SEVEX-783263 format. One record per residue (C-alpha): residue number from 0; x, z, y. Coordinates in Angstrom, 1 decimal. Layout:
<nodes>
<node><i>NUM</i><px>X</px><pz>Z</pz><py>Y</py></node>
...
</nodes>
This chain:
<nodes>
<node><i>0</i><px>0.0</px><pz>0.0</pz><py>0.0</py></node>
<node><i>1</i><px>1.3</px><pz>-1.0</pz><py>3.5</py></node>
<node><i>2</i><px>0.9</px><pz>1.5</pz><py>6.4</py></node>
<node><i>3</i><px>0.9</px><pz>-0.2</pz><py>9.4</py></node>
<node><i>4</i><px>0.7</px><pz>1.0</pz><py>13.2</py></node>
<node><i>5</i><px>2.0</px><pz>1.9</pz><py>16.4</py></node>
<node><i>6</i><px>4.4</px><pz>4.6</pz><py>17.8</py></node>
<node><i>7</i><px>4.7</px><pz>5.1</pz><py>21.6</py></node>
<node><i>8</i><px>8.3</px><pz>5.5</pz><py>22.5</py></node>
<node><i>9</i><px>9.3</px><pz>5.7</pz><py>26.2</py></node>
<node><i>10</i><px>6.3</px><pz>4.2</pz><py>27.5</py></node>
<node><i>11</i><px>6.0</px><pz>1.2</pz><py>25.1</py></node>
<node><i>12</i><px>4.2</px><pz>1.0</pz><py>21.8</py></node>
<node><i>13</i><px>6.4</px><pz>-0.1</pz><py>19.0</py></node>
<node><i>14</i><px>4.7</px><pz>-1.8</pz><py>16.0</py></node>
<node><i>15</i><px>6.0</px><pz>-1.0</pz><py>12.6</py></node>
<node><i>16</i><px>5.1</px><pz>-1.3</pz><py>8.9</py></node>
<node><i>17</i><px>6.2</px><pz>0.9</pz><py>6.0</py></node>
<node><i>18</i><px>5.6</px><pz>0.7</pz><py>2.3</py></node>
<node><i>19</i><px>7.3</px><pz>1.8</pz><py>-1.1</py></node>
<node><i>20</i><px>9.0</px><pz>5.3</pz><py>-1.9</py></node>
<node><i>21</i><px>12.5</px><pz>6.4</pz><py>-2.2</py></node>
<node><i>22</i><px>15.4</px><pz>6.5</pz><py>0.4</py></node>
<node><i>23</i><px>14.3</px><pz>4.9</pz><py>3.7</py></node>
<node><i>24</i><px>15.5</px><pz>1.5</pz><py>4.4</py></node>
<node><i>25</i><px>15.1</px><pz>0.1</pz><py>7.9</py></node>
<node><i>26</i><px>15.1</px><pz>-3.6</pz><py>8.9</py></node>
<node><i>27</i><px>16.0</px><pz>-4.8</pz><py>12.4</py></node>
<node><i>28</i><px>15.2</px><pz>-8.5</pz><py>13.3</py></node>
<node><i>29</i><px>17.1</px><pz>-11.1</pz><py>15.3</py></node>
<node><i>30</i><px>16.5</px><pz>-12.2</pz><py>18.9</py></node>
<node><i>31</i><px>13.3</px><pz>-14.0</pz><py>19.5</py></node>
<node><i>32</i><px>12.2</px><pz>-13.2</pz><py>15.9</py></node>
<node><i>33</i><px>10.1</px><pz>-10.1</pz><py>14.8</py></node>
<node><i>34</i><px>9.5</px><pz>-8.1</pz><py>11.7</py></node>
<node><i>35</i><px>8.0</px><pz>-11.0</pz><py>9.9</py></node>
<node><i>36</i><px>11.5</px><pz>-12.1</pz><py>9.4</py></node>
<node><i>37</i><px>12.0</px><pz>-9.6</pz><py>6.6</py></node>
<node><i>38</i><px>9.0</px><pz>-10.6</pz><py>4.5</py></node>
<node><i>39</i><px>11.0</px><pz>-11.1</pz><py>1.4</py></node>
<node><i>40</i><px>13.1</px><pz>-8.2</pz><py>1.8</py></node>
<node><i>41</i><px>10.1</px><pz>-6.1</pz><py>2.5</py></node>
<node><i>42</i><px>8.5</px><pz>-7.0</pz><py>-1.0</py></node>
<node><i>43</i><px>11.8</px><pz>-6.9</pz><py>-3.0</py></node>
<node><i>44</i><px>13.2</px><pz>-3.5</pz><py>-1.7</py></node>
<node><i>45</i><px>9.8</px><pz>-1.7</pz><py>-1.7</py></node>
<node><i>46</i><px>10.2</px><pz>-1.3</pz><py>-5.6</py></node>
<node><i>47</i><px>13.1</px><pz>1.1</pz><py>-4.9</py></node>
<node><i>48</i><px>13.0</px><pz>2.3</pz><py>-1.3</py></node>
<node><i>49</i><px>10.7</px><pz>3.4</pz><py>1.4</py></node>
<node><i>50</i><px>11.1</px><pz>0.1</pz><py>3.5</py></node>
<node><i>51</i><px>10.3</px><pz>0.2</pz><py>7.2</py></node>
<node><i>52</i><px>10.2</px><pz>-2.9</pz><py>9.5</py></node>
<node><i>53</i><px>9.4</px><pz>-3.0</pz><py>13.1</py></node>
<node><i>54</i><px>9.1</px><pz>-5.3</pz><py>16.1</py></node>
<node><i>55</i><px>11.7</px><pz>-4.3</pz><py>18.6</py></node>
<node><i>56</i><px>10.5</px><pz>-3.7</pz><py>22.1</py></node>
<node><i>57</i><px>9.6</px><pz>-7.0</pz><py>23.7</py></node>
<node><i>58</i><px>9.1</px><pz>-8.8</pz><py>20.3</py></node>
<node><i>59</i><px>6.2</px><pz>-9.6</pz><py>18.0</py></node>
<node><i>60</i><px>3.3</px><pz>-7.2</pz><py>18.4</py></node>
<node><i>61</i><px>5.4</px><pz>-4.5</pz><py>20.4</py></node>
<node><i>62</i><px>4.9</px><pz>-4.1</pz><py>24.0</py></node>
<node><i>63</i><px>7.3</px><pz>-5.7</pz><py>26.5</py></node>
<node><i>64</i><px>9.3</px><pz>-3.2</pz><py>28.4</py></node>
<node><i>65</i><px>7.7</px><pz>-1.1</pz><py>31.3</py></node>
<node><i>66</i><px>9.9</px><pz>0.2</pz><py>34.1</py></node>
<node><i>67</i><px>11.3</px><pz>3.0</pz><py>32.0</py></node>
<node><i>68</i><px>15.1</px><pz>2.9</pz><py>31.0</py></node>
<node><i>69</i><px>15.5</px><pz>2.2</pz><py>27.3</py></node>
<node><i>70</i><px>17.9</px><pz>1.0</pz><py>24.6</py></node>
<node><i>71</i><px>17.1</px><pz>-0.7</pz><py>21.3</py></node>
<node><i>72</i><px>19.3</px><pz>1.8</pz><py>19.4</py></node>
<node><i>73</i><px>17.5</px><pz>4.9</pz><py>21.1</py></node>
<node><i>74</i><px>14.3</px><pz>3.2</pz><py>20.3</py></node>
<node><i>75</i><px>15.3</px><pz>3.2</pz><py>16.7</py></node>
<node><i>76</i><px>16.3</px><pz>6.9</pz><py>16.9</py></node>
<node><i>77</i><px>12.8</px><pz>7.9</pz><py>18.4</py></node>
<node><i>78</i><px>11.1</px><pz>5.8</pz><py>15.8</py></node>
<node><i>79</i><px>12.8</px><pz>7.6</pz><py>13.0</py></node>
<node><i>80</i><px>11.8</px><pz>10.9</pz><py>14.6</py></node>
<node><i>81</i><px>8.3</px><pz>9.7</pz><py>14.9</py></node>
<node><i>82</i><px>8.2</px><pz>8.8</pz><py>11.1</py></node>
<node><i>83</i><px>10.0</px><pz>11.9</pz><py>10.1</py></node>
<node><i>84</i><px>12.9</px><pz>10.2</pz><py>8.7</py></node>
<node><i>85</i><px>16.1</px><pz>12.1</pz><py>8.6</py></node>
<node><i>86</i><px>18.5</px><pz>9.4</pz><py>7.3</py></node>
<node><i>87</i><px>18.0</px><pz>5.8</pz><py>6.4</py></node>
<node><i>88</i><px>19.9</px><pz>2.7</pz><py>5.1</py></node>
<node><i>89</i><px>19.9</px><pz>0.3</pz><py>8.0</py></node>
<node><i>90</i><px>19.8</px><pz>-3.4</pz><py>7.8</py></node>
<node><i>91</i><px>20.2</px><pz>-5.7</pz><py>10.8</py></node>
<node><i>92</i><px>20.6</px><pz>-9.4</pz><py>11.6</py></node>
<node><i>93</i><px>22.1</px><pz>-10.7</pz><py>14.7</py></node>
<node><i>94</i><px>20.7</px><pz>-8.7</pz><py>17.5</py></node>
<node><i>95</i><px>19.4</px><pz>-6.3</pz><py>15.1</py></node>
<node><i>96</i><px>22.9</px><pz>-5.9</pz><py>13.6</py></node>
<node><i>97</i><px>24.3</px><pz>-5.1</pz><py>17.0</py></node>
<node><i>98</i><px>21.9</px><pz>-2.5</pz><py>17.5</py></node>
<node><i>99</i><px>22.2</px><pz>-0.8</pz><py>14.1</py></node>
<node><i>100</i><px>26.0</px><pz>-0.9</pz><py>14.9</py></node>
<node><i>101</i><px>25.3</px><pz>1.0</pz><py>18.1</py></node>
<node><i>102</i><px>23.0</px><pz>3.4</pz><py>16.4</py></node>
<node><i>103</i><px>25.6</px><pz>4.2</pz><py>13.8</py></node>
<node><i>104</i><px>28.2</px><pz>5.1</pz><py>16.5</py></node>
<node><i>105</i><px>25.6</px><pz>7.3</pz><py>18.4</py></node>
<node><i>106</i><px>24.0</px><pz>8.9</pz><py>15.2</py></node>
<node><i>107</i><px>26.4</px><pz>8.7</pz><py>12.2</py></node>
<node><i>108</i><px>24.7</px><pz>11.7</pz><py>10.5</py></node>
<node><i>109</i><px>21.4</px><pz>9.7</pz><py>10.4</py></node>
<node><i>110</i><px>22.9</px><pz>6.5</pz><py>8.6</py></node>
<node><i>111</i><px>23.2</px><pz>6.2</pz><py>4.8</py></node>
<node><i>112</i><px>24.6</px><pz>2.8</pz><py>4.9</py></node>
<node><i>113</i><px>24.9</px><pz>-0.2</pz><py>7.1</py></node>
<node><i>114</i><px>24.4</px><pz>-3.8</pz><py>6.2</py></node>
<node><i>115</i><px>25.3</px><pz>-6.1</pz><py>9.2</py></node>
<node><i>116</i><px>24.0</px><pz>-9.6</pz><py>8.7</py></node>
<node><i>117</i><px>25.3</px><pz>-12.5</pz><py>10.8</py></node>
<node><i>118</i><px>25.7</px><pz>-9.8</pz><py>13.3</py></node>
<node><i>119</i><px>26.4</px><pz>-9.7</pz><py>17.0</py></node>
<node><i>120</i><px>28.8</px><pz>-6.9</pz><py>18.4</py></node>
<node><i>121</i><px>28.3</px><pz>-5.5</pz><py>21.9</py></node>
<node><i>122</i><px>31.5</px><pz>-6.3</pz><py>23.9</py></node>
<node><i>123</i><px>32.6</px><pz>-9.2</pz><py>22.0</py></node>
<node><i>124</i><px>32.1</px><pz>-12.4</pz><py>24.1</py></node>
<node><i>125</i><px>30.6</px><pz>-15.5</pz><py>22.6</py></node>
<node><i>126</i><px>32.4</px><pz>-18.8</pz><py>22.9</py></node>
<node><i>127</i><px>31.7</px><pz>-20.7</pz><py>26.3</py></node>
<node><i>128</i><px>29.8</px><pz>-23.6</pz><py>24.7</py></node>
<node><i>129</i><px>27.4</px><pz>-21.0</pz><py>23.0</py></node>
<node><i>130</i><px>27.0</px><pz>-19.3</pz><py>26.4</py></node>
<node><i>131</i><px>26.3</px><pz>-22.5</pz><py>28.1</py></node>
<node><i>132</i><px>23.6</px><pz>-23.4</pz><py>25.9</py></node>
<node><i>133</i><px>21.9</px><pz>-19.9</pz><py>26.1</py></node>
<node><i>134</i><px>22.2</px><pz>-20.1</pz><py>29.9</py></node>
<node><i>135</i><px>20.0</px><pz>-23.2</pz><py>29.9</py></node>
<node><i>136</i><px>17.3</px><pz>-21.4</pz><py>27.9</py></node>
<node><i>137</i><px>17.4</px><pz>-18.4</pz><py>30.3</py></node>
<node><i>138</i><px>17.3</px><pz>-20.6</pz><py>33.3</py></node>
<node><i>139</i><px>14.2</px><pz>-22.5</pz><py>32.0</py></node>
<node><i>140</i><px>12.4</px><pz>-19.1</pz><py>31.3</py></node>
<node><i>141</i><px>13.3</px><pz>-17.5</pz><py>34.7</py></node>
<node><i>142</i><px>11.6</px><pz>-20.8</pz><py>36.1</py></node>
<node><i>143</i><px>8.5</px><pz>-20.0</pz><py>34.1</py></node>
<node><i>144</i><px>9.1</px><pz>-22.9</pz><py>31.8</py></node>
<node><i>145</i><px>8.6</px><pz>-20.8</pz><py>28.6</py></node>
<node><i>146</i><px>7.5</px><pz>-23.6</pz><py>26.3</py></node>
<node><i>147</i><px>10.7</px><pz>-25.5</pz><py>27.1</py></node>
<node><i>148</i><px>12.8</px><pz>-22.5</pz><py>26.8</py></node>
<node><i>149</i><px>11.4</px><pz>-21.9</pz><py>23.2</py></node>
<node><i>150</i><px>11.9</px><pz>-25.5</pz><py>22.2</py></node>
<node><i>151</i><px>15.4</px><pz>-25.7</pz><py>23.6</py></node>
<node><i>152</i><px>16.4</px><pz>-22.3</pz><py>21.8</py></node>
<node><i>153</i><px>14.8</px><pz>-23.7</pz><py>18.4</py></node>
<node><i>154</i><px>17.3</px><pz>-26.4</pz><py>18.7</py></node>
<node><i>155</i><px>20.3</px><pz>-24.6</pz><py>18.8</py></node>
<node><i>156</i><px>23.0</px><pz>-25.2</pz><py>16.2</py></node>
<node><i>157</i><px>22.6</px><pz>-21.7</pz><py>14.5</py></node>
<node><i>158</i><px>19.1</px><pz>-22.8</pz><py>13.4</py></node>
<node><i>159</i><px>20.4</px><pz>-26.0</pz><py>11.7</py></node>
<node><i>160</i><px>20.1</px><pz>-24.7</pz><py>8.1</py></node>
<node><i>161</i><px>16.8</px><pz>-23.3</pz><py>8.6</py></node>
<node><i>162</i><px>15.4</px><pz>-26.4</pz><py>10.1</py></node>
<node><i>163</i><px>16.4</px><pz>-28.1</pz><py>6.9</py></node>
<node><i>164</i><px>13.9</px><pz>-25.9</pz><py>5.0</py></node>
<node><i>165</i><px>10.3</px><pz>-26.6</pz><py>5.9</py></node>
<node><i>166</i><px>9.0</px><pz>-23.4</pz><py>4.4</py></node>
<node><i>167</i><px>11.5</px><pz>-21.3</pz><py>6.3</py></node>
<node><i>168</i><px>11.4</px><pz>-23.3</pz><py>9.4</py></node>
<node><i>169</i><px>7.5</px><pz>-23.0</pz><py>9.7</py></node>
<node><i>170</i><px>7.8</px><pz>-19.2</pz><py>9.5</py></node>
<node><i>171</i><px>10.8</px><pz>-19.2</pz><py>12.0</py></node>
<node><i>172</i><px>9.1</px><pz>-21.6</pz><py>14.4</py></node>
<node><i>173</i><px>6.0</px><pz>-19.3</pz><py>14.4</py></node>
<node><i>174</i><px>8.0</px><pz>-16.3</pz><py>15.4</py></node>
<node><i>175</i><px>9.8</px><pz>-18.2</pz><py>18.2</py></node>
<node><i>176</i><px>6.4</px><pz>-19.5</pz><py>19.4</py></node>
<node><i>177</i><px>5.1</px><pz>-16.0</pz><py>19.4</py></node>
<node><i>178</i><px>7.9</px><pz>-14.5</pz><py>21.2</py></node>
<node><i>179</i><px>7.3</px><pz>-13.0</pz><py>24.9</py></node>
<node><i>180</i><px>10.6</px><pz>-14.5</pz><py>26.1</py></node>
<node><i>181</i><px>11.1</px><pz>-11.3</pz><py>28.0</py></node>
<node><i>182</i><px>14.8</px><pz>-11.0</pz><py>26.9</py></node>
<node><i>183</i><px>15.3</px><pz>-14.1</pz><py>28.9</py></node>
<node><i>184</i><px>13.3</px><pz>-13.6</pz><py>32.2</py></node>
<node><i>185</i><px>12.8</px><pz>-9.8</pz><py>32.3</py></node>
<node><i>186</i><px>14.4</px><pz>-7.5</pz><py>34.8</py></node>
<node><i>187</i><px>14.4</px><pz>-4.4</pz><py>32.8</py></node>
<node><i>188</i><px>17.0</px><pz>-5.3</pz><py>30.2</py></node>
<node><i>189</i><px>18.1</px><pz>-2.5</pz><py>27.6</py></node>
<node><i>190</i><px>20.9</px><pz>-0.2</pz><py>28.4</py></node>
<node><i>191</i><px>24.1</px><pz>-0.8</pz><py>26.2</py></node>
<node><i>192</i><px>26.5</px><pz>2.1</pz><py>25.2</py></node>
<node><i>193</i><px>29.9</px><pz>2.4</pz><py>26.9</py></node>
<node><i>194</i><px>32.6</px><pz>1.9</pz><py>25.7</py></node>
<node><i>195</i><px>31.1</px><pz>-1.1</pz><py>23.9</py></node>
<node><i>196</i><px>31.0</px><pz>-1.3</pz><py>19.9</py></node>
<node><i>197</i><px>33.6</px><pz>-3.7</pz><py>19.6</py></node>
<node><i>198</i><px>36.1</px><pz>-1.1</pz><py>21.0</py></node>
<node><i>199</i><px>34.9</px><pz>1.4</pz><py>18.5</py></node>
<node><i>200</i><px>34.7</px><pz>-0.1</pz><py>15.0</py></node>
<node><i>201</i><px>37.4</px><pz>2.1</pz><py>13.8</py></node>
<node><i>202</i><px>35.0</px><pz>5.1</pz><py>14.2</py></node>
<node><i>203</i><px>32.6</px><pz>3.8</pz><py>11.6</py></node>
<node><i>204</i><px>33.2</px><pz>5.7</pz><py>8.4</py></node>
<node><i>205</i><px>29.8</px><pz>4.7</pz><py>6.8</py></node>
<node><i>206</i><px>29.4</px><pz>2.7</pz><py>3.6</py></node>
<node><i>207</i><px>29.1</px><pz>-0.9</pz><py>5.2</py></node>
<node><i>208</i><px>28.4</px><pz>-4.5</pz><py>3.9</py></node>
<node><i>209</i><px>28.9</px><pz>-7.5</pz><py>6.2</py></node>
<node><i>210</i><px>27.1</px><pz>-10.6</pz><py>5.3</py></node>
<node><i>211</i><px>27.4</px><pz>-13.9</pz><py>6.7</py></node>
<node><i>212</i><px>25.7</px><pz>-17.2</pz><py>5.9</py></node>
<node><i>213</i><px>28.1</px><pz>-19.9</pz><py>4.5</py></node>
<node><i>214</i><px>27.1</px><pz>-22.5</pz><py>7.4</py></node>
<node><i>215</i><px>26.7</px><pz>-19.9</pz><py>10.1</py></node>
<node><i>216</i><px>28.1</px><pz>-21.1</pz><py>13.4</py></node>
<node><i>217</i><px>31.9</px><pz>-20.2</pz><py>14.1</py></node>
<node><i>218</i><px>31.0</px><pz>-17.4</pz><py>16.6</py></node>
<node><i>219</i><px>29.4</px><pz>-15.5</pz><py>14.0</py></node>
<node><i>220</i><px>31.8</px><pz>-16.2</pz><py>11.2</py></node>
<node><i>221</i><px>34.5</px><pz>-15.0</pz><py>13.5</py></node>
<node><i>222</i><px>32.5</px><pz>-11.8</pz><py>14.4</py></node>
<node><i>223</i><px>31.9</px><pz>-11.1</pz><py>10.7</py></node>
<node><i>224</i><px>35.7</px><pz>-11.1</pz><py>10.2</py></node>
<node><i>225</i><px>36.2</px><pz>-8.8</pz><py>13.0</py></node>
<node><i>226</i><px>33.6</px><pz>-6.4</pz><py>11.7</py></node>
<node><i>227</i><px>35.3</px><pz>-6.4</pz><py>8.4</py></node>
<node><i>228</i><px>38.7</px><pz>-6.0</pz><py>9.8</py></node>
<node><i>229</i><px>37.6</px><pz>-3.1</pz><py>12.2</py></node>
<node><i>230</i><px>35.4</px><pz>-1.1</pz><py>10.0</py></node>
<node><i>231</i><px>37.1</px><pz>1.2</pz><py>7.4</py></node>
<node><i>232</i><px>36.6</px><pz>0.0</pz><py>3.7</py></node>
<node><i>233</i><px>33.8</px><pz>-2.3</pz><py>4.6</py></node>
<node><i>234</i><px>32.7</px><pz>-4.9</pz><py>2.0</py></node>
<node><i>235</i><px>32.2</px><pz>-8.4</pz><py>2.9</py></node>
<node><i>236</i><px>30.3</px><pz>-11.3</pz><py>1.4</py></node>
<node><i>237</i><px>29.2</px><pz>-14.9</pz><py>2.3</py></node>
<node><i>238</i><px>25.7</px><pz>-16.0</pz><py>1.2</py></node>
<node><i>239</i><px>26.1</px><pz>-19.7</pz><py>0.0</py></node>
<node><i>240</i><px>23.5</px><pz>-22.4</pz><py>1.2</py></node>
<node><i>241</i><px>22.6</px><pz>-20.3</pz><py>4.3</py></node>
<node><i>242</i><px>23.2</px><pz>-20.4</pz><py>8.0</py></node>
<node><i>243</i><px>22.5</px><pz>-17.7</pz><py>10.7</py></node>
<node><i>244</i><px>19.3</px><pz>-16.5</pz><py>9.0</py></node>
<node><i>245</i><px>20.8</px><pz>-16.0</pz><py>5.6</py></node>
<node><i>246</i><px>18.0</px><pz>-13.6</pz><py>4.6</py></node>
<node><i>247</i><px>15.6</px><pz>-16.3</pz><py>4.9</py></node>
<node><i>248</i><px>17.7</px><pz>-19.3</pz><py>4.2</py></node>
<node><i>249</i><px>18.7</px><pz>-17.9</pz><py>0.7</py></node>
<node><i>250</i><px>16.6</px><pz>-14.8</pz><py>0.2</py></node>
<node><i>251</i><px>17.2</px><pz>-14.4</pz><py>-3.7</py></node>
<node><i>252</i><px>21.0</px><pz>-14.3</pz><py>-3.3</py></node>
<node><i>253</i><px>20.8</px><pz>-12.2</pz><py>-0.1</py></node>
<node><i>254</i><px>18.6</px><pz>-9.6</pz><py>-1.7</py></node>
<node><i>255</i><px>20.8</px><pz>-9.3</pz><py>-4.9</py></node>
<node><i>256</i><px>23.6</px><pz>-9.0</pz><py>-2.8</py></node>
<node><i>257</i><px>22.3</px><pz>-6.1</pz><py>-0.8</py></node>
<node><i>258</i><px>20.8</px><pz>-4.5</pz><py>-3.9</py></node>
<node><i>259</i><px>24.2</px><pz>-4.7</pz><py>-5.8</py></node>
<node><i>260</i><px>26.0</px><pz>-3.2</pz><py>-2.6</py></node>
<node><i>261</i><px>23.6</px><pz>-0.2</pz><py>-2.5</py></node>
<node><i>262</i><px>24.0</px><pz>0.5</pz><py>-6.1</py></node>
<node><i>263</i><px>27.7</px><pz>0.2</pz><py>-5.8</py></node>
<node><i>264</i><px>27.9</px><pz>-2.2</pz><py>-8.6</py></node>
<node><i>265</i><px>30.7</px><pz>-4.5</pz><py>-7.1</py></node>
<node><i>266</i><px>34.3</px><pz>-5.1</pz><py>-7.4</py></node>
<node><i>267</i><px>36.6</px><pz>-4.8</pz><py>-4.3</py></node>
<node><i>268</i><px>38.9</px><pz>-7.5</pz><py>-3.3</py></node>
<node><i>269</i><px>40.8</px><pz>-7.5</pz><py>0.0</py></node>
<node><i>270</i><px>40.7</px><pz>-11.1</pz><py>0.8</py></node>
<node><i>271</i><px>37.4</px><pz>-12.3</pz><py>2.4</py></node>
<node><i>272</i><px>37.8</px><pz>-16.0</pz><py>1.8</py></node>
<node><i>273</i><px>37.8</px><pz>-15.5</pz><py>-1.8</py></node>
<node><i>274</i><px>34.2</px><pz>-14.6</pz><py>-1.4</py></node>
<node><i>275</i><px>33.4</px><pz>-18.1</pz><py>-0.1</py></node>
<node><i>276</i><px>31.2</px><pz>-19.4</pz><py>-3.0</py></node>
<node><i>277</i><px>29.5</px><pz>-16.2</pz><py>-4.2</py></node>
<node><i>278</i><px>28.2</px><pz>-12.8</pz><py>-3.3</py></node>
<node><i>279</i><px>29.3</px><pz>-11.4</pz><py>-6.4</py></node>
<node><i>280</i><px>32.9</px><pz>-11.1</pz><py>-5.4</py></node>
<node><i>281</i><px>32.7</px><pz>-8.4</pz><py>-2.5</py></node>
<node><i>282</i><px>35.7</px><pz>-8.0</pz><py>-0.5</py></node>
</nodes>
């Protein structure tokens, strides 16, 4: 049975869903997407865990930000309190990955494990070509051209693999079409921690798995390697036949990789490139 509802956090209603029983496992979505991104994981992991997915502030069914200061990582902290969760496994993709990393630095005692998927890292700059592409989207949104902004965003290269799968793309496109675009045009953007996470990776001593899609763009490939190098004893795997949205592009392999990591049924190898073709060789 799925429990769904809203929790009010710092003046905004945050939509969440939870099902299953066991250790809590919380999923944070990518920018412009929402909790529907985790549909396959929500079903798969509920067999062993209490799974929770939610729409971050400004996305999906959650409210857009009010004038109250906020941060995505503190929203997660307050949501855990509202749901009476003491600790949880955290899984985040792209923006969601960056935010669970921030959360782990602020509240390490509340994190059982981290799964950083095609993850961003606060304080680590993107390549100029990527920043230029995103600036076009932001400029369109600020001019009120939201449909054009969404369309331009949908055609960025990190969605190439997803666009090639009609079933996946129909789901992704629906989420993008439903997004508020507040992250592009809104004045009240989230507070980020200082110093930034990229300068504090060595402080993470939590079991961590870093996942990247085989065909994700170079920026996120580089970030995955940076995370693996910086986080003590982290594990690293590449999901084959997947791009930036590796949990959707190849959900079966993704689910098994995360499941295996959480059960500690993997062998350690110190060389990430050896993992190029299979999740089974964690490193």
